[in-house]
Structure formats: structure tokens, C-alpha cells
C-alpha atoms as an extended CHARMM CRD file, in Angstrom:
* protein
*
       142  EXT
         1         1  MET       CA             -8.9640000000       22.8690000000      -12.4770000000  PROA      1               0.0000000000
         2         2  SER       CA             -9.8690000000       22.0600000000       -8.8500000000  PROA      2               0.0000000000
         3         3  PHE       CA             -8.0450000000       23.4140000000       -6.0290000000  PROA      3               0.0000000000
         4         4  GLY       CA            -10.2180000000       21.7050000000       -3.2920000000  PROA      4               0.0000000000
         5         5  ARG       CA             -8.6960000000       19.6620000000       -0.6000000000  PROA      5               0.0000000000
         6         6  GLN       CA             -8.3260000000       16.0430000000       -1.3120000000  PROA      6               0.0000000000
         7         7  LYS       CA             -8.9430000000       13.4510000000        1.2990000000  PROA      7               0.0000000000
         8         8  PRO       CA             -5.9610000000       11.2320000000        2.1150000000  PROA      8               0.0000000000
         9         9  SER       CA             -6.3490000000        7.4420000000        1.6770000000  PROA      9               0.0000000000
        10        10  ALA       CA             -7.1670000000        5.4540000000        4.8440000000  PROA      10              0.0000000000
        11        11  PRO       CA             -3.7750000000        3.6870000000        5.1720000000  PROA      11              0.0000000000
        12        12  CYS       CA             -2.0960000000        7.0550000000        4.9730000000  PROA      12              0.0000000000
        13        13  VAL       CA             -4.2730000000        8.5200000000        7.6900000000  PROA      13              0.0000000000
        14        14  GLY       CA             -3.7600000000        5.4490000000       10.0330000000  PROA      14              0.0000000000
        15        15  ALA       CA              0.0500000000        5.8460000000        9.5100000000  PROA      15              0.0000000000
        16        16  MET       CA              0.1020000000        9.5070000000       10.2450000000  PROA      16              0.0000000000
        17        17  ARG       CA             -2.0970000000        8.9690000000       13.3670000000  PROA      17              0.0000000000
        18        18  ARG       CA              0.2190000000        6.2090000000       14.6660000000  PROA      18              0.0000000000
        19        19  MET       CA              3.3560000000        8.4280000000       14.1530000000  PROA      19              0.0000000000
        20        20  LEU       CA              1.8290000000       11.4610000000       15.7280000000  PROA      20              0.0000000000
        21        21  PHE       CA              0.6440000000        9.2590000000       18.7920000000  PROA      21              0.0000000000
        22        22  VAL       CA              4.1900000000        7.8630000000       19.2640000000  PROA      22              0.0000000000
        23        23  ALA       CA              5.9230000000       11.2060000000       18.7690000000  PROA      23              0.0000000000
        24        24  CYS       CA              3.5560000000       12.8060000000       21.2460000000  PROA      24              0.0000000000
        25        25  ALA       CA              3.9300000000       10.1330000000       23.6920000000  PROA      25              0.0000000000
        26        26  MET       CA              7.7700000000       10.4910000000       23.5510000000  PROA      26              0.0000000000
        27        27  ILE       CA              7.4380000000       14.3570000000       23.9070000000  PROA      27              0.0000000000
        28        28  CYS       CA              5.0590000000       14.2170000000       26.6720000000  PROA      28              0.0000000000
        29        29  LEU       CA              6.9480000000       11.6370000000       28.7810000000  PROA      29              0.0000000000
        30        30  PRO       CA              8.8710000000       13.0860000000       31.7520000000  PROA      30              0.0000000000
        31        31  ALA       CA             12.5130000000       13.7490000000       30.9420000000  PROA      31              0.0000000000
        32        32  ASN       CA             13.5900000000       11.3710000000       33.6540000000  PROA      32              0.0000000000
        33        33  ALA       CA             11.3630000000        8.5670000000       32.4530000000  PROA      33              0.0000000000
        34        34  ALA       CA             13.8780000000        5.6200000000       32.7140000000  PROA      34              0.0000000000
        35        35  VAL       CA             11.2660000000        2.7810000000       31.8110000000  PROA      35              0.0000000000
        36        36  LEU       CA              9.1210000000        2.7990000000       28.5960000000  PROA      36              0.0000000000
        37        37  THR       CA              6.7130000000        0.2020000000       28.0050000000  PROA      37              0.0000000000
        38        38  PHE       CA              5.1300000000       -0.6470000000       24.5790000000  PROA      38              0.0000000000
        39        39  SER       CA              2.3650000000       -2.7580000000       22.9920000000  PROA      39              0.0000000000
        40        40  CYS       CA              3.5630000000       -4.0720000000       19.6130000000  PROA      40              0.0000000000
        41        41  ASP       CA              1.7140000000       -5.4760000000       16.6840000000  PROA      41              0.0000000000
        42        42  GLY       CA              3.1810000000       -6.8090000000       13.3730000000  PROA      42              0.0000000000
        43        43  THR       CA              4.6250000000      -10.0380000000       12.1690000000  PROA      43              0.0000000000
        44        44  MET       CA              7.1970000000      -12.7140000000       13.0570000000  PROA      44              0.0000000000
        45        45  LYS       CA              8.5180000000      -14.9620000000       10.3240000000  PROA      45              0.0000000000
        46        46  GLU       CA             10.7790000000      -18.0190000000       10.8710000000  PROA      46              0.0000000000
        47        47  GLU       CA             13.1980000000      -18.1370000000        7.9680000000  PROA      47              0.0000000000
        48        48  ALA       CA             12.2220000000      -21.7050000000        6.9120000000  PROA      48              0.0000000000
        49        49  GLN       CA              8.5280000000      -20.8740000000        6.7440000000  PROA      49              0.0000000000
        50        50  ARG       CA              6.8360000000      -19.1600000000        3.8490000000  PROA      50              0.0000000000
        51        51  LYS       CA              4.2500000000      -17.3410000000        5.8540000000  PROA      51              0.0000000000
        52        52  ALA       CA              4.6470000000      -14.7510000000        8.5490000000  PROA      52              0.0000000000
        53        53  HSD       CA              2.7610000000      -15.1750000000       11.8160000000  PROA      53              0.0000000000
        54        54  ALA       CA              0.8580000000      -12.3820000000       13.2350000000  PROA      54              0.0000000000
        55        55  ILE       CA              1.9040000000      -10.7190000000       16.4400000000  PROA      55              0.0000000000
        56        56  THR       CA             -0.5360000000       -8.7840000000       18.6200000000  PROA      56              0.0000000000
        57        57  LYS       CA             -0.0340000000       -6.9020000000       21.7520000000  PROA      57              0.0000000000
        58        58  MET       CA              3.5090000000       -8.1170000000       22.3760000000  PROA      58              0.0000000000
        59        59  GLY       CA              5.0030000000       -6.2760000000       25.3350000000  PROA      59              0.0000000000
        60        60  LEU       CA              8.3500000000       -4.5890000000       24.8830000000  PROA      60              0.0000000000
        61        61  ILE       CA             10.0460000000       -2.7060000000       27.7360000000  PROA      61              0.0000000000
        62        62  VAL       CA             12.9900000000       -0.1980000000       27.2160000000  PROA      62              0.0000000000
        63        63  ASN       CA             14.7040000000        0.3250000000       30.5970000000  PROA      63              0.0000000000
        64        64  SER       CA             17.3230000000        3.1080000000       29.9170000000  PROA      64              0.0000000000
        65        65  ASP       CA             18.4000000000        3.0870000000       33.7030000000  PROA      65              0.0000000000
        66        66  ALA       CA             19.2670000000       -0.6250000000       33.4870000000  PROA      66              0.0000000000
        67        67  GLY       CA             20.4200000000       -0.2250000000       29.8300000000  PROA      67              0.0000000000
        68        68  VAL       CA             18.2130000000       -3.1950000000       28.7190000000  PROA      68              0.0000000000
        69        69  VAL       CA             15.4000000000       -4.0870000000       26.3450000000  PROA      69              0.0000000000
        70        70  THR       CA             13.0890000000       -7.0440000000       27.2560000000  PROA      70              0.0000000000
        71        71  GLY       CA             10.1690000000       -8.6880000000       25.3950000000  PROA      71              0.0000000000
        72        72  PHE       CA             11.7810000000      -11.1130000000       23.0160000000  PROA      72              0.0000000000
        73        73  THR       CA             11.2140000000      -14.6390000000       24.1710000000  PROA      73              0.0000000000
        74        74  GLY       CA             12.7390000000      -13.8390000000       27.6450000000  PROA      74              0.0000000000
        75        75  ILE       CA             15.9420000000      -12.4410000000       26.3240000000  PROA      75              0.0000000000
        76        76  THR       CA             17.4540000000       -9.4960000000       28.1640000000  PROA      76              0.0000000000
        77        77  ALA       CA             19.1430000000       -7.3810000000       25.4290000000  PROA      77              0.0000000000
        78        78  HSD       CA             21.6970000000       -4.7750000000       26.3810000000  PROA      78              0.0000000000
        79        79  ILE       CA             21.1130000000       -1.2890000000       24.7740000000  PROA      79              0.0000000000
        80        80  ASP       CA             24.0140000000       -0.6460000000       22.4440000000  PROA      80              0.0000000000
        81        81  GLU       CA             23.0740000000        2.8440000000       21.4590000000  PROA      81              0.0000000000
        82        82  VAL       CA             20.2580000000        5.1590000000       22.3210000000  PROA      82              0.0000000000
        83        83  ASN       CA             19.4120000000        8.7590000000       21.1140000000  PROA      83              0.0000000000
        84        84  ALA       CA             16.3290000000       10.7770000000       20.5840000000  PROA      84              0.0000000000
        85        85  LYS       CA             15.4800000000        8.8100000000       17.3780000000  PROA      85              0.0000000000
        86        86  SER       CA             16.5470000000        5.3250000000       17.9720000000  PROA      86              0.0000000000
        87        87  VAL       CA             17.4470000000        2.5530000000       20.3030000000  PROA      87              0.0000000000
        88        88  LEU       CA             19.8600000000       -0.2150000000       19.1060000000  PROA      88              0.0000000000
        89        89  PHE       CA             20.0020000000       -3.5790000000       21.1540000000  PROA      89              0.0000000000
        90        90  ASN       CA             21.6560000000       -6.8660000000       21.3910000000  PROA      90              0.0000000000
        91        91  GLY       CA             21.6540000000       -9.7570000000       23.8320000000  PROA      91              0.0000000000
        92        92  THR       CA             21.9740000000      -13.4820000000       24.4780000000  PROA      92              0.0000000000
        93        93  THR       CA             20.2210000000      -15.6200000000       27.0260000000  PROA      93              0.0000000000
        94        94  THR       CA             21.2090000000      -19.2010000000       27.6890000000  PROA      94              0.0000000000
        95        95  HSD       CA             18.1790000000      -21.4830000000       27.6140000000  PROA      95              0.0000000000
        96        96  PRO       CA             18.0050000000      -24.4370000000       30.2650000000  PROA      96              0.0000000000
        97        97  SER       CA             18.6240000000      -26.8230000000       27.2740000000  PROA      97              0.0000000000
        98        98  GLY       CA             21.8890000000      -25.2630000000       26.7480000000  PROA      98              0.0000000000
        99        99  ALA       CA             20.7720000000      -23.5250000000       23.5360000000  PROA      99              0.0000000000
       100       100  GLU       CA             21.4780000000      -19.7940000000       23.2200000000  PROA      100             0.0000000000
       101       101  TRP       CA             18.6750000000      -17.4690000000       22.2950000000  PROA      101             0.0000000000
       102       102  SER       CA             19.9420000000      -14.1110000000       20.8130000000  PROA      102             0.0000000000
       103       103  VAL       CA             18.3090000000      -10.9360000000       19.7290000000  PROA      103             0.0000000000
       104       104  ARG       CA             19.5700000000       -8.0420000000       17.6650000000  PROA      104             0.0000000000
       105       105  GLY       CA             17.3000000000       -5.1830000000       16.7330000000  PROA      105             0.0000000000
       106       106  ALA       CA             16.4620000000       -1.5350000000       16.6290000000  PROA      106             0.0000000000
       107       107  MET       CA             13.6560000000        0.6790000000       17.4500000000  PROA      107             0.0000000000
       108       108  ASP       CA             12.7520000000        3.9320000000       15.6880000000  PROA      108             0.0000000000
       109       109  MET       CA             11.5010000000        6.1710000000       18.5650000000  PROA      109             0.0000000000
       110       110  THR       CA              9.7540000000        8.5300000000       16.0280000000  PROA      110             0.0000000000
       111       111  THR       CA              7.5520000000        5.9590000000       14.3520000000  PROA      111             0.0000000000
       112       112  GLY       CA              7.5660000000        3.0850000000       16.9040000000  PROA      112             0.0000000000
       113       113  SER       CA              8.9160000000        0.6860000000       14.1020000000  PROA      113             0.0000000000
       114       114  VAL       CA             11.0350000000       -2.1380000000       15.4300000000  PROA      114             0.0000000000
       115       115  GLY       CA             12.8870000000       -4.6420000000       13.4470000000  PROA      115             0.0000000000
       116       116  ALA       CA             14.6370000000       -7.5830000000       15.2320000000  PROA      116             0.0000000000
       117       117  THR       CA             16.0680000000      -11.0090000000       14.5470000000  PROA      117             0.0000000000
       118       118  VAL       CA             16.0120000000      -13.7470000000       17.2160000000  PROA      118             0.0000000000
       119       119  THR       CA             18.2460000000      -16.7990000000       16.7340000000  PROA      119             0.0000000000
       120       120  TRP       CA             18.2030000000      -19.9220000000       18.5350000000  PROA      120             0.0000000000
       121       121  PHE       CA             21.8460000000      -21.6410000000       18.4850000000  PROA      121             0.0000000000
       122       122  ASN       CA             23.2170000000      -24.8100000000       19.8720000000  PROA      122             0.0000000000
       123       123  PRO       CA             26.8120000000      -24.0000000000       20.7740000000  PROA      123             0.0000000000
       124       124  LYS       CA             27.6080000000      -27.6610000000       21.5190000000  PROA      124             0.0000000000
       125       125  THR       CA             27.0110000000      -28.6780000000       17.9050000000  PROA      125             0.0000000000
       126       126  GLU       CA             27.5760000000      -25.2290000000       16.4080000000  PROA      126             0.0000000000
       127       127  ARG       CA             24.2360000000      -25.4540000000       14.6910000000  PROA      127             0.0000000000
       128       128  LEU       CA             21.7890000000      -22.7430000000       14.0840000000  PROA      128             0.0000000000
       129       129  LEU       CA             18.3320000000      -24.1840000000       15.2040000000  PROA      129             0.0000000000
       130       130  MET       CA             16.0990000000      -21.3370000000       14.2510000000  PROA      130             0.0000000000
       131       131  ARG       CA             16.0170000000      -17.7660000000       13.0480000000  PROA      131             0.0000000000
       132       132  MET       CA             12.9850000000      -15.6170000000       13.4250000000  PROA      132             0.0000000000
       133       133  ASN       CA             12.5180000000      -12.1330000000       12.0270000000  PROA      133             0.0000000000
       134       134  TYR       CA             10.2440000000       -9.6200000000       13.7440000000  PROA      134             0.0000000000
       135       135  GLU       CA              8.7380000000       -6.5190000000       12.0110000000  PROA      135             0.0000000000
       136       136  LEU       CA              6.5900000000       -4.6520000000       14.5280000000  PROA      136             0.0000000000
       137       137  THR       CA              4.8990000000       -1.3170000000       15.1480000000  PROA      137             0.0000000000
       138       138  CYS       CA              4.8850000000       -0.2950000000       18.8860000000  PROA      138             0.0000000000
       139       139  THR       CA              2.8100000000        2.2720000000       20.6190000000  PROA      139             0.0000000000
       140       140  PRO       CA              3.5770000000        3.5520000000       24.2550000000  PROA      140             0.0000000000
       141       141  THR       CA              1.4280000000        2.0650000000       27.0700000000  PROA      141             0.0000000000
       142       142  ASN       CA              2.5590000000        4.2690000000       29.9740000000  PROA      142             0.0000000000
């Protein structure tokens, strides 16, 4: 019987490091930090497509003073709820074509995990033009 220390697998170590980095960054930020900037990696998948597209270094800004989240295709989303563990956001922007771009999502402030859905809708025809699902892991840049 061996009681020696076992080495954790590489994916587990990477996930632990990422989680500790995000947690440390959140703890180390000044209490009055109103604007948090993140760099996000992950995937974006349009519902009609089979394969997800890689996202690298997508900028995401959480501005608690203004109560907004920006970074999804030019949409300014309002923060619906924020606490020490998460930020919930939702917003719509009208494109010059008349189409409406909307985003609804959540960010886990402990892990940096972000899940969001962006929809492109034509209000004149009441037709959904596109829906994209984002699965991201974000790390603080400031």
C-alpha cells in the first residue's frame, strides 16, 4: 500500500491554476474597483452550425459604476444582478440595418466562466436571424 503523494493530471492542474488566478485577482482588486477588464478564451457556436468556433483573447468589460457589461458584438448589456460570486447581464442594441442584437449571460466571478447567448432578430419580420452560444473562460487583465 502506497501513501505517497500522487501527481494531479495536467488538465486538473491547469484548471486549478486558472481558478486560483481569478480568485486572487478578484481579492487583490481594490474595493472601489468599478471597471474590471477580462481577456476571454473559449468557443462560440451558431446554432445552425455543427462545429464551434474558437474564441481567443476576446475583451470583456464589467463596469459596475455604469451597470453595464460590454464585449459581445458591440452590445451594451445592463447588469441585472451582481454579487461576490456572479454577474448576470442582459441587453439589446439596434444595428443600423434595423435588426436587434441581444445578449443574455452570466459570469462566475470565482472561476471566470462565462456563458452567454447572442441573438440577431429582425423586428419588422419577427424573424430570428441567428443565435450564437458562447462558452468562455475569462481572466482579469487589470
